[in-house]
ZAMARGU-4260 file (C-alpha; in steps of 0.2 Angstrom, whole numbers, plus 5000, padded with zeros to 4 digits):
<rodrens>
0) 5000/5000/5000 | 5007/5017/4995 | 5013/5028/5010 | 5003/5044/5009 | 5008/5059/5019
5) 4993/5059/5030 | 4997/5073/5044 | 4997/5092/5042 | 5000/5105/5053 | 4984/5116/5056
10) 4991/5132/5049 | 4996/5122/5032 | 4976/5122/5027 | 4964/5134/5022 | 4946/5135/5017
15) 4949/5128/5001 | 4955/5113/5008 | 4939/5105/5014 | 4942/5089/5003 | 4959/5087/5013
20) 4954/5094/5031 | 4936/5093/5033 | 4926/5109/5036 | 4931/5112/5054 | 4949/5109/5051
25) 4949/5120/5036 | 4941/5134/5045 | 4953/5133/5059 | 4968/5134/5047 | 4959/5148/5037
30) 4959/5158/5054 | 4975/5154/5060 | 4983/5159/5043 | 4972/5176/5040 | 4965/5182/5058
35) 4981/5180/5070 | 4986/5199/5066 | 4970/5206/5074 | 4975/5196/5090 | 4963/5182/5088
40) 4970/5167/5097 | 4969/5149/5091 | 4976/5133/5099 | 4990/5126/5088 | 4988/5108/5083
45) 4989/5096/5068 | 4977/5085/5058 | 4974/5068/5051 | 4970/5072/5033 | 4954/5064/5024
50) 4967/5053/5014 | 4974/5047/5031 | 4954/5041/5034 | 4953/5034/5017 | 4969/5024/5019
55) 4962/5016/5036 | 4946/5011/5028 | 4956/5003/5013 | 4969/4994/5023 | 4956/4986/5032
60) 4944/4983/5017 | 4930/4991/5027 | 4921/5000/5013 | 4911/4985/5006 | 4908/4979/5023
65) 4900/4994/5028 | 4891/4996/5012 | 4883/4980/5014 | 4878/4982/5032 | 4869/4998/5027
70) 4861/4992/5011 | 4854/4976/5022 | 4846/4989/5034 | 4830/4999/5035 | 4837/5015/5043
75) 4820/5021/5047 | 4817/5006/5059 | 4826/5013/5075 | 4830/4996/5081 | 4837/4990/5065
80) 4847/5007/5064 | 4853/5005/5081 | 4860/4987/5077 | 4867/4994/5060 | 4877/5008/5068
85) 4884/4997/5083 | 4890/4983/5071 | 4899/4996/5060 | 4908/5006/5073 | 4914/4990/5081
90) 4921/4984/5064 | 4930/5001/5064 | 4937/5001/5082 | 4943/4983/5079 | 4952/4987/5064
95) 4972/4992/5062 | 4982/5008/5057 | 4994/5005/5044 | 5012/5007/5051 | 5016/5023/5042
100) 5000/5030/5048 | 5004/5028/5066 | 5024/5035/5063 | 5017/5051/5056 | 5004/5052/5070
105) 5017/5050/5083 | 5030/5061/5077 | 5017/5075/5074 | 5012/5073/5091 | 5029/5074/5098
110) 5032/5089/5090 | 5016/5098/5097 | 5021/5092/5114 | 5040/5099/5112 | 5031/5116/5106
115) 5023/5117/5123 | 5038/5109/5133 | 5027/5095/5140 | 5031/5077/5136 | 5013/5071/5131
120) 5003/5087/5130 | 4985/5086/5133 | 4975/5089/5117 | 4958/5089/5111 | 4954/5076/5096
125) 4939/5083/5085 | 4931/5075/5070 | 4929/5086/5054 | 4919/5079/5041 | 4920/5084/5021
130) 4901/5087/5022 | 4902/5096/5038 | 4896/5114/5040 | 4892/5116/5021 | 4878/5129/5016
135) 4864/5118/5013 | 4864/5106/5030 | 4874/5108/5045 | 4883/5092/5051 | 4889/5100/5066
140) 4888/5089/5081 | 4886/5074/5071 | 4904/5068/5074 | 4912/5066/5091 | 4924/5076/5100
145) 4937/5069/5114 | 4944/5081/5127 | 4959/5079/5139 | 4968/5066/5127 | 4986/5062/5132
150) 4998/5050/5127 | 5000/5039/5111 | 4988/5025/5116 | 4975/5037/5121 | 4977/5048/5105
155) 4976/5032/5094 | 4961/5026/5102 | 4953/5044/5101 | 4957/5045/5082 | 4949/5027/5079
160) 4934/5033/5088 | 4932/5048/5078 | 4933/5037/5063 | 4919/5027/5071 | 4908/5042/5074
165) 4906/5045/5055 | 4894/5030/5057 | 4884/5035/5073 | 4865/5031/5072 | 4862/5049/5070
170) 4874/5052/5056 | 4868/5038/5047 | 4850/5045/5049 | 4856/5062/5045 | 4864/5059/5029
175) 4850/5048/5023 | 4838/5064/5027 | 4848/5076/5017 | 4852/5063/5003 | 4871/5062/5005
180) 4881/5047/5000 | 4888/5038/5014 | 4906/5035/5005 | 4908/5052/4998 | 4909/5060/5014
185) 4927/5058/5022 | 4934/5062/5039 | 4948/5072/5046 | 4954/5072/5063 | 4960/5088/5073
190) 4973/5085/5086 | 4973/5102/5095 | 4982/5108/5111 | 4968/5109/5124 | 4965/5125/5132
195) 4964/5126/5152 | 4945/5130/5151 | 4942/5116/5165 | 4949/5129/5178 | 4942/5143/5167
200) 4927/5144/5155 | 4920/5140/5138 | 4905/5141/5128 | 4898/5147/5111 | 4895/5162/5101
205) 4883/5167/5086 | 4885/5183/5076 | 4867/5184/5074 | 4852/5181/5087 | 4849/5163/5086
210) 4830/5165/5087 | 4825/5179/5076 | 4841/5179/5064 | 4843/5196/5069 | 4859/5203/5061
215) 4866/5216/5072 | 4870/5207/5088 | 4883/5194/5095 | 4874/5181/5106 | 4886/5173/5118
220) 4883/5158/5130 | 4895/5152/5143 | 4899/5142/5158 | 4913/5136/5170 | 4923/5122/5165
225) 4924/5114/5149 | 4912/5118/5135 | 4903/5102/5132 | 4891/5106/5146 | 4884/5120/5135
230) 4883/5110/5119 | 4876/5095/5128 | 4862/5107/5137 | 4868/5099/5155 | 4867/5118/5162
235) 4857/5133/5160 | 4873/5144/5154 | 4876/5163/5155 | 4870/5174/5141 | 4877/5189/5134
240) 4871/5200/5120 | 4881/5214/5112 | 4877/5226/5098 | 4888/5225/5084 | 4885/5243/5075
245) 4890/5251/5091 | 4904/5240/5096 | 4912/5245/5080 | 4911/5263/5085 | 4920/5258/5101
250) 4905/5259/5112 | 4905/5245/5126 | 4887/5240/5119 | 4883/5226/5131 | 4865/5225/5128
255) 4860/5210/5141 | 4868/5199/5153 | 4858/5184/5160 | 4865/5174/5174 | 4863/5154/5170
260) 4860/5141/5182 | 4877/5134/5182 | 4875/5120/5195 | 4889/5108/5188 | 4904/5109/5177
265) 4916/5097/5167 | 4934/5096/5172 | 4950/5086/5170 | 4950/5068/5178 | 4965/5061/5185
270) 4957/5045/5186 | 4962/5029/5176 | 4953/5027/5160 | 4943/5043/5163 | 4948/5060/5155
275) 4935/5071/5160 | 4923/5072/5176 | 4907/5082/5180 | 4909/5090/5198 | 4898/5103/5207
280) 4901/5122/5204 | 4906/5133/5220 | 4895/5144/5228 | 4904/5159/5220 | 4904/5152/5203
285) 4886/5149/5204 | 4881/5167/5207 | 4894/5173/5196 | 4895/5177/5177 | 4908/5166/5168
290) 4915/5182/5159 | 4920/5199/5164 | 4914/5214/5154 | 4930/5216/5147 | 4931/5198/5141
295) 4913/5200/5134 | 4917/5213/5123 | 4934/5206/5116 | 4926/5189/5113 | 4912/5199/5103
300) 4925/5209/5094 | 4934/5193/5088 | 4917/5186/5083 | 4913/5201/5072 | 4931/5201/5064
305) 4927/5181/5060 | 4910/5185/5053 | 4917/5201/5042 | 4931/5189/5035 | 4921/5175/5030
310) 4908/5188/5022 | 4921/5195/5012 | 4929/5178/5008 | 4912/5172/5001 | 4905/5188/4995
315) 4889/5188/5003 | 4883/5188/5021 | 4890/5174/5032 | 4885/5174/5050 | 4897/5162/5061
320) 4895/5149/5076 | 4910/5150/5085 | 4915/5139/5100 | 4927/5148/5113 | 4937/5145/5129
325) 4945/5154/5143 | 4962/5147/5148 | 4961/5148/5168 | 4979/5148/5170 | 4983/5162/5158
330) 4967/5171/5158 | 4969/5171/5139 | 4953/5169/5127 | 4954/5157/5113 | 4944/5152/5097
335) 4943/5133/5097 | 4931/5131/5081 | 4921/5142/5069 | 4907/5137/5056 | 4896/5145/5045
340) 4878/5147/5054 | 4866/5136/5043 | 4848/5140/5049 | 4844/5159/5048 | 4857/5162/5035
345) 4849/5151/5022 | 4831/5158/5026 | 4824/5171/5013 | 4817/5184/5024 | 4803/5190/5013
350) 4789/5187/5025 | 4784/5187/5043 | 4775/5172/5049 | 4767/5173/5067 | 4758/5160/5077
355) 4748/5163/5091 | 4736/5153/5104 | 4718/5156/5097 | 4711/5159/5116 | 4726/5163/5125
360) 4717/5171/5140 | 4709/5155/5145 | 4724/5143/5142 | 4731/5135/5158 | 4749/5136/5160
365) 4757/5121/5165 | 4775/5126/5165 | 4787/5138/5158 | 4804/5138/5151 | 4816/5147/5137
370) 4809/5147/5120 | 4818/5141/5106 | 4811/5146/5088 | 4793/5155/5089 | 4781/5140/5083
375) 4768/5131/5092 | 4766/5112/5094 | 4754/5101/5103 | 4753/5081/5106 | 4756/5068/5120
380) 4770/5070/5131 | 4783/5056/5131 | 4795/5056/5146 | 4812/5050/5140 | 4826/5047/5153
385) 4842/5056/5149 | 4853/5041/5152 | 4844/5031/5138 | 4858/5028/5124 | 4849/5015/5114
390) 4836/5021/5102 | 4827/5004/5102 | 4823/5006/5120 | 4813/5022/5116 | 4795/5019/5111
395) 4792/5035/5103 | 4777/5039/5093 | 4779/5052/5078 | 4770/5068/5084 | 4773/5065/5102
400) 4782/5079/5113 | 4799/5074/5120 | 4802/5078/5137 | 4819/5074/5145 | 4832/5082/5156
405) 4843/5083/5140 | 4844/5077/5124 | 4857/5066/5118 | 4865/5068/5101 | 4861/5051/5097
410) 4842/5054/5098 | 4841/5065/5081 | 4831/5051/5072 | 4816/5052/5086 | 4819/5072/5087
415) 4814/5074/5069 | 4797/5065/5072 | 4792/5074/5088 | 4780/5089/5087 | 4790/5099/5101
420) 4804/5097/5113 | 4805/5100/5132 | 4822/5099/5141 | 4824/5102/5160 | 4843/5110/5155
425) 4851/5119/5143 | 4852/5136/5134 | 4848/5143/5117 | 4864/5136/5109 | 4863/5119/5117
430) 4861/5102/5106 | 4842/5101/5109 | 4840/5120/5103 | 4852/5119/5087 | 4842/5102/5081
435) 4827/5109/5085 | 4829/5125/5073 | 4836/5114/5060 | 4822/5102/5060 | 4809/5118/5061
440) 4801/5113/5078 | 4798/5122/5094 | 4807/5119/5109 | 4808/5123/5128 | 4823/5122/5137
445) 4829/5126/5155 | 4811/5119/5159 | 4814/5115/5178 | 4806/5099/5184 | 4798/5095/5167
450) 4800/5077/5169 | 4791/5076/5186 | 4777/5088/5184 | 4772/5081/5166 | 4765/5064/5164
455) 4767/5051/5149 | 4751/5054/5138 | 4747/5072/5145 | 4740/5081/5132 | 4749/5099/5130
460) 4752/5113/5118 | 4770/5119/5118 | 4770/5139/5113 | 4787/5148/5108 | 4776/5161/5101
465) 4775/5174/5115 | 4794/5178/5115 | 4808/5172/5125 | 4798/5163/5137 | 4791/5147/5132
470) 4774/5140/5139 | 4768/5123/5141 | 4748/5124/5140 | 4735/5111/5145 | 4727/5103/5132
475) 4727/5104/5114 | 4723/5121/5109 | 4718/5130/5093 | 4733/5139/5084 | 4732/5154/5072
480) 4744/5157/5059 | 4747/5174/5051 | 4758/5175/5035 | 4762/5193/5027 | 4773/5193/5012
485) 4785/5209/5014 | 4785/5213/4995 | 4765/5214/4996 | 4766/5228/5009 | 4762/5245/5001
490) 4774/5259/5001 | 4767/5273/5012 | 4772/5291/5014 | 4767/5292/5032 | 4780/5285/5043
495) 4774/5270/5052 | 4781/5266/5068 | 4778/5250/5082 | 4772/5250/5098 | 4784/5237/5106
500) 4782/5232/5124 | 4793/5216/5126 | 4811/5218/5124 | 4812/5198/5119 | 4800/5201/5104
505) 4810/5217/5097 | 4822/5208/5087 | 4808/5198/5078 | 4801/5214/5071 | 4818/5220/5063
510) 4813/5213/5047 | 4795/5224/5045 | 4798/5240/5035 | 4795/5251/5050 | 4803/5269/5054
515) 4807/5266/5072 | 4799/5261/5088 | 4783/5274/5092 | 4780/5267/5109 | 4791/5258/5122
520) 4781/5254/5138 | 4793/5256/5152 | 4781/5248/5164 | 4781/5232/5155 | 4798/5229/5158
525) 4797/5234/5176 | 4783/5223/5178 | 4788/5208/5170 | 4809/5210/5172 | 4811/5219/5188
530) 4795/5214/5197 | 4800/5225/5213 | 4793/5241/5218 | 4808/5254/5216 | 4804/5261/5232
535) 4805/5244/5241 | 4822/5241/5230 | 4829/5259/5237 | 4823/5254/5255 | 4824/5236/5256
540) 4838/5236/5270 | 4828/5245/5281 | 4810/5235/5279 | 4803/5229/5294 | 4794/5214/5286
545) 4807/5201/5287 | 4799/5189/5274 | 4797/5203/5260 | 4816/5209/5266 | 4822/5191/5263
550) 4813/5189/5244 | 4820/5206/5239 | 4837/5201/5246 | 4836/5185/5236 | 4829/5195/5220
555) 4843/5207/5220 | 4858/5193/5224 | 4873/5197/5215 | 4870/5217/5215 | 4878/5230/5224
560) 4861/5235/5229 | 4843/5238/5224 | 4847/5253/5213 | 4861/5244/5204 | 4848/5230/5200
565) 4834/5241/5195 | 4845/5251/5183 | 4854/5238/5176 | 4837/5227/5173 | 4829/5241/5164
570) 4844/5247/5154 | 4845/5229/5147 | 4827/5230/5142 | 4828/5247/5135 | 4843/5243/5126
575) 4837/5228/5116 | 4822/5237/5110 | 4833/5252/5104 | 4845/5241/5097 | 4832/5233/5086
580) 4829/5249/5075 | 4845/5260/5079 | 4848/5273/5072 | 4829/5275/5069 | 4820/5283/5084
585) 4813/5273/5100 | 4802/5283/5110 | 4803/5277/5129 | 4788/5282/5139 | 4792/5284/5157
590) 4783/5272/5168 | 4765/5274/5168 | 4758/5263/5182 | 4743/5267/5191 | 4744/5266/5210
595) 4734/5249/5211 | 4747/5241/5197 | 4762/5248/5207 | 4755/5241/5223 | 4754/5223/5214
600) 4774/5223/5213 | 4784/5215/5226 | 4784/5227/5242 | 4772/5239/5232 | 4758/5239/5246
605) 4771/5248/5258 | 4773/5263/5247 | 4756/5266/5237 | 4740/5275/5243 | 4723/5267/5241
610) 4715/5278/5229 | 4697/5277/5225 | 4699/5281/5205 | 4719/5277/5202 | 4715/5280/5183
615) 4714/5298/5186 | 4724/5299/5202 | 4742/5299/5206 | 4750/5293/5189 | 4763/5300/5176
620) 4772/5316/5178 | 4763/5319/5196 | 4773/5306/5202 | 4790/5310/5196 | 4792/5326/5204
625) 4783/5322/5221 | 4793/5320/5237 | 4787/5302/5239 | 4792/5296/5222 | 4806/5307/5214
630) 4820/5295/5220 | 4811/5281/5211 | 4809/5291/5195 | 4828/5295/5196 | 4832/5277/5194
635) 4822/5278/5177 | 4832/5293/5171 | 4849/5285/5177 | 4843/5270/5166 | 4841/5281/5151
640) 4857/5291/5154 | 4866/5274/5153 | 4859/5267/5138 | 4861/5282/5129 | 4878/5289/5134
645) 4887/5274/5140 | 4880/5262/5127 | 4878/5274/5113 | 4860/5270/5109 | 4856/5289/5107
650) 4841/5285/5096 | 4830/5285/5112 | 4818/5298/5114 | 4809/5301/5131 | 4791/5304/5133
655) 4782/5311/5149 | 4765/5303/5150 | 4749/5311/5160 | 4756/5328/5161 | 4741/5340/5166
660) 4750/5357/5166 | 4765/5366/5159 | 4770/5369/5176 | 4770/5350/5179 | 4782/5347/5164
665) 4794/5360/5170 | 4795/5352/5187 | 4798/5335/5179 | 4813/5342/5169 | 4820/5348/5185
670) 4820/5331/5192 | 4828/5324/5175 | 4842/5337/5175 | 4846/5331/5195 | 4848/5313/5187
675) 4859/5318/5172 | 4844/5319/5159 | 4842/5338/5150 | 4832/5341/5135 | 4845/5345/5122
680) 4860/5338/5129 | 4867/5324/5118 | 4853/5327/5106 | 4840/5321/5120 | 4822/5324/5112
685) 4807/5325/5125 | 4790/5321/5119 | 4774/5323/5128 | 4761/5310/5128 | 4745/5320/5123
690) 4732/5311/5132 | 4722/5323/5143 | 4710/5336/5137 | 4722/5350/5144 | 4736/5345/5132
695) 4725/5348/5117 | 4718/5365/5123 | 4735/5371/5129 | 4745/5362/5114 | 4754/5379/5109
700) 4760/5383/5126 | 4766/5364/5128 | 4775/5364/5111 | 4787/5378/5119 | 4795/5366/5129
705) 4794/5348/5119 | 4801/5341/5104 | 4784/5331/5099 | 4767/5324/5104 | 4762/5307/5104
710) 4744/5305/5105 | 4737/5292/5117 | 4720/5289/5110 | 4715/5277/5125 | 4716/5290/5139
715) 4711/5302/5128 | 4694/5294/5123 | 4690/5290/5140 | 4694/5308/5147 | 4685/5317/5133
720) 4669/5307/5135 | 4671/5306/5154 | 4670/5287/5156 | 4680/5274/5164 | 4687/5263/5150
725) 4688/5248/5162 | 4670/5249/5165 | 4658/5237/5156 | 4643/5246/5160 | 4649/5261/5148
730) 4660/5250/5136 | 4647/5253/5122 | 4651/5272/5122 | 4669/5270/5121 | 4676/5273/5104
735) 4691/5283/5098 | 4682/5289/5083 | 4669/5299/5092 | 4668/5316/5084 | 4674/5326/5100
740) 4690/5315/5101 | 4693/5318/5082 | 4690/5337/5085 | 4704/5338/5098 | 4716/5329/5087
745) 4713/5340/5072 | 4715/5356/5084 | 4733/5348/5091 | 4739/5345/5073 | 4733/5362/5066
750) 4739/5372/5082 | 4757/5366/5082 | 4761/5365/5063 | 4771/5381/5065 | 4780/5377/5079
755) 4791/5363/5071 | 4786/5351/5082 | 4781/5334/5077 | 4763/5326/5080 | 4762/5307/5081
760) 4749/5294/5088 | 4754/5278/5099 | 4737/5273/5104 | 4727/5257/5099 | 4716/5267/5088
765) 4725/5265/5071 | 4728/5248/5074 | 4711/5243/5078 | 4702/5254/5065 | 4709/5257/5049
770) 4696/5271/5045 | 4704/5280/5060 | 4721/5279/5053 | 4713/5287/5038 | 4707/5301/5046
775) 4724/5304/5054 | 4733/5305/5038 | 4720/5317/5030 | 4723/5328/5046 | 4742/5329/5042
780) 4749/5317/5057 | 4767/5315/5056 | 4768/5298/5061 | 4757/5283/5066 | 4763/5269/5078
785) 4755/5253/5078 | 4757/5236/5085 | 4765/5223/5074 | 4751/5211/5071 | 4741/5228/5063
790) 4756/5233/5051 | 4749/5225/5036 | 4730/5231/5037 | 4736/5248/5044 | 4748/5251/5029
795) 4735/5247/5016 | 4722/5258/5025 | 4735/5273/5025 | 4739/5270/5007 | 4722/5270/5002
800) 4719/5287/5012 | 4735/5295/5003 | 4728/5291/4986 | 4711/5298/4991 | 4720/5314/4996
805) 4731/5314/4982 | 4716/5315/4970 | 4708/5328/4980 | 4723/5339/4979 | 4724/5335/4960
810) 4705/5340/4958 | 4707/5356/4968 | 4723/5361/4956 | 4711/5357/4941 | 4697/5368/4949
815) 4709/5382/4951 | 4716/5380/4934 | 4699/5382/4926 | 4695/5396/4937 | 4710/5405/4930
820) 4706/5401/4912 | 4688/5407/4913
</rodrens>
């Protein structure tokens, strides 16, 4: 047999050498050769080429043996597939290497060990298939990786196991699904110096949002110890989101940090026949982020550089899926893998598809977790223990809901026939999440105690359509699907903005052709993400009720104090929404809770009065300057200041709600300035929520102190017609299209035209009533802000109105022309 050269140094291959090195190794070599000047560190190593794999197969006459085993097997039969895979892998493991093969590998390993001045340097041995990470199908995770391999014997065993992993059950099934020939796929093996992330941290990073496909962010998941825990979904990792456009402008634009449930980690093992082991994390590690802010930013810059490089190389946008490791000895970051992302990059973003539960108000929630995707699935629950390895042991019916602690990569054949997946562990980048996205099925991960609280044959609906939180509902519920083709949306002259409450949904709406965010309801973020009354946070150390004090102390664990907790949580929520439309405007309304709503927050009853009619009581501007509340309002100002000035999201415009008089407005400005927010400084604009009759009657006076008005049609209708909008007895009278309401709106628009002050509307009226939107256009409204689900119908109503107005103007010109002629 001819003695081929079957080892190469990593830096000897590049992206054009996939047939030689496989996709993973070709990518590593490309980065080592072309990105090291940017400071991107990649551990050195060498590879066994595809020729080495082919020589091994030929030396042992395995091709015909494997071909016969597969041809004699119905791979759609899980039991038969399991037997087929086991037999092939055993044939490979019991085969021998050619002598020249072992000599070349031993020499290359000795040279690598010498470079690091160690006798038998610890290495990671990774499979790299020639069909892996291709644009039309992701084979990522289909083959094996072996960590902390040391010594010749251990190394050759790992190489042989990598060869065998080309024929795992899941790999055989996966190739059949995508129509790949089993024998036109070769395997290379990477032998790479281990990063001491077992005493550091590791994880994955994507150069886009993995759920929405939003292009402008880097999403990082990480944990302490070796990164297999993140990939396997064995822990719920920390998550960090950074904003690419402002990172490139040197702003430290960390949009969000979420502390994961990192109760265990994978580390090196010194036991015989055991390379790694799983141990509990320390108390300090469990409550700490695995990366510092400086490391988050450095890793983000690297991910952006890798994406930019591959985009220029391929002449089209190429988002990247990157694996990273932090060496605990040197405190240095390393990139250990990088591959093109293969889900969102292949989608044609020409339509918006949304799903919702038809009768969500009456749906009974069983459990919650982290949503993967935005679809809804339903079926019978099937609980599968995490330790099951043999597919033939799993009696799984197509269309069932797979419920488990965490999925095993070998389960891919049953995952593809599930209607949804639920796991107790994992994050948005674990194996279960990645496969669910590839298969286009909903998944909920980090759903604690799901295997105990759900039972086999329970009928449930799994919804990922409500944002970042995934809901498991009782029973099979009716689902409504809406599909809007973006190229069918008419072009309008009146700018359409969006009303967005949830930061989790903001990235999903980025593809809509909107002109910014017209209303961000701050109270939604406070209610759903902060959950504690701001005054209770500021005063929690002096609270006398011990139970309440303990709850708040637990809530703000990891933060310096309650103020730091409130400001950071609010900043993250606002930053995600503002980033989704930057540099277009994002109009953030200061909190507009009523006293009864504030009382529902943790600790709220201690600080809120019992008002007879809170709808027209202590709300909006009157709170902000009051001695009883202005310290809490100051927290909102500090969050806005941080997002605008520190993160660079200067597209945020602030809006003051329920401001009764010009004097009130001035007093609010005084409190804002005391907390670092001054109208005009750093381009800060201030809008007034026009919702009280006094705002319309005194519009000219208010216009001297604001940059714009945004009409709140709900409260305006309530106060003009003198009715409680929450009262069922008078609900038949509630209509934004009432003549009195429309007259005030007309008056506002016309009275401030000469003041260079914009007038928009962010109330529900235009979303609910297309004819109301037409009225606004006819009156010359500057912008209309609507809910995303009403975008299509409102755009059509506006364009129809604009056509009518255009025809009227044309007829008027013709009449003038005829008059002059006569």
